[in-house]
Steps between C-alpha positions, in 0.01 A plus 500: 500500500387170652607345830233234516761240405707613799253545784141442391277336242139558406271199492225437245243667726698822515625444855859582589699228678841521665742220411846639572749450786864565576707182473768445768501874565599579143312597185122452481364219287158415363357168617452390137879503460566262791553128474242420766592131521861552615522853634619526863569875507390740773240749379426839656229762453594803285289719731588396856796264459336217696518139386268373227386148420400355165131411487371242254229604261158336490210556265513857376765603755854488361822419684596801710696625801353554849641628829632219721331649804256776586656835418433871524643543150356825365479348155272223626254762627474666160299384204686343210404799288647736758830311510517474124452873440760575765758277332426650158549855624821404679639340185401804292687729737806274513510472121554876480777507759303591811531314830150429634444340840200281580319517834685818592451613860443875502718667767302657783174340387459252783590207277290593196628309197455614141468242223790659310743781569731653239704818462398659168705796378513676835159382622424252776221294346284221641250280319190357664319234297132503588257239368243482778290758682692731734303704757546876461634528855772241434588662168531844660715353777743337257507798268573738788784280626665489159458871429628612840805278449567666164394218265308535175236226486372315196188295568478238226168333423468138384257406223433133423235544229605450139258766378594861428234727644438873462274548801491381859375596842748707696530315830758594761718220361511691170535856629791439739713436189446848354793736462410862429817636342563599232156361410256253655620145439545163668676168443359148476664165422302278262585140582353355179730717288798493733515878468487821701249760381455869567136613520419866429250735334229414753156648438259487793142556383330312784560458869781249548504393133782595266608445142874484440769445240808280544853463368725196520836561669793382291740283702794628294429856616674625815269466805568856608377633167193275502404564863547877478339601167533863398171513308213268410496312174232613252176311557416253225212583267314189620511625859380848403210341319417295812493820705279674244257209491481490879454877516212505252330196652520620861406855409178387337426258784551767766278742308206272426509259793563703818587328826259474791755418768783744562835501677590772748706678235213487250257634762741786562492596131124447475445776753644745246291367211183504711536878532421514127230230518734255325616146565854371457439374145465864388868573553662729235680309224836635618442333836552149366829505312760224466814598688799280421632485855371301798309742724572325831159574654217248517242681292377521141621763253166686490514542879843656548478702177156633599636582843776714342243675282267585788773612734743683271368556145159663556595865469672673209818677605554296817842352568619185668822303537582141424625453856180619668282276282727204568502552876125557520436169321741313726346656812138455391350240741278349228796430270694192608854448370642166395810373689800589285881505512501874435278744684152499337537875443766426239258285300224759531736780392610315185139427400392860567775635276375286212139597564578871520703474178189375318293778656759755386498363147121534485504860622352440845817583695819696444822430684632842593792379714642152565232325704264804495183498287248763394140409414428629148169330422299326774312188397131531425280310741135396465491385140234258373606137459480519120750786499732321741508193276595722206764671714645160586544420131654841429750475787588143404602612150655827616757366742625191315819682400552622858488148642 
């Protein structure tokens, strides 16, 4: 699918330029298709309907349309990338028989306008295209308005880089796009490829840093099926190898080169290790495992996994529930959640299930009822560094099939 010839083109520098207008109130036309020497038609903006003038090109600037007078046109306030992604999504929806509306005013929202509204198989759905930083307070305000009005919100990221990356820092701009069900995933539009991607399989080893896998959305596939996946696609072998490499590298680094400055969450965990005259780099090998689901809390894997060990898995025969662990993490003052579309507890719960599954498979825990776990074999603390390094290798090889 390509609508650049209709509404937009991409210049040689990768910038997106708008060159389309309605002619005499009828069909839109690209400026390249006009006879500029004799054309006396009236041109209007596809976004706001106000009059447009033809502007001559000079130097690197091509012939283009511009508003005849100052306007509050919403489109003029958005970046070209923002407008382009919006038009692409609208066309995708229309191609499959849906009736999307741009700049939809949400009833009872005090005039709040969504980029796109569409009714998808019984669901009221809005799309918000977000390319620039959005303060958490503003995000929460918008999200609350949409949810209280009964709308399902898709926050779509915009990526202008031509590179495919496996790892990036999880800023608020990234995390607001996460959807927790039926698995952690998000959507991002890659301008360079003219394609919508789903990102999933996130592995969060470090605070705010995540590895992830991605899948290109096929335009021929129905939007409802693509936007509401039933299960994740299998991760590619190349991505699994990236995760393994990162795991081994960071594990060795954390063991042999301990930090000297600590976050509040790390200091919280250190208080437990200090009771055994240990520092944080002496964590048990099962307290730094790759969990293929974004955790949602701003802390490294060895911190939250150690915290679970110290609080719930110290004593053989003790029981705990998934819900109580999840709530205690969310309510822990030292653990700060990322802003997300879903409640952070949903992200934490999904990650905990995967972590506990690995612990079950290794004989540490036993699930005796749905969401209820029994400690079978507590982890051994206070091992020498040489033994921990050997344990790391053993666990790495042991759980490859589980991952």
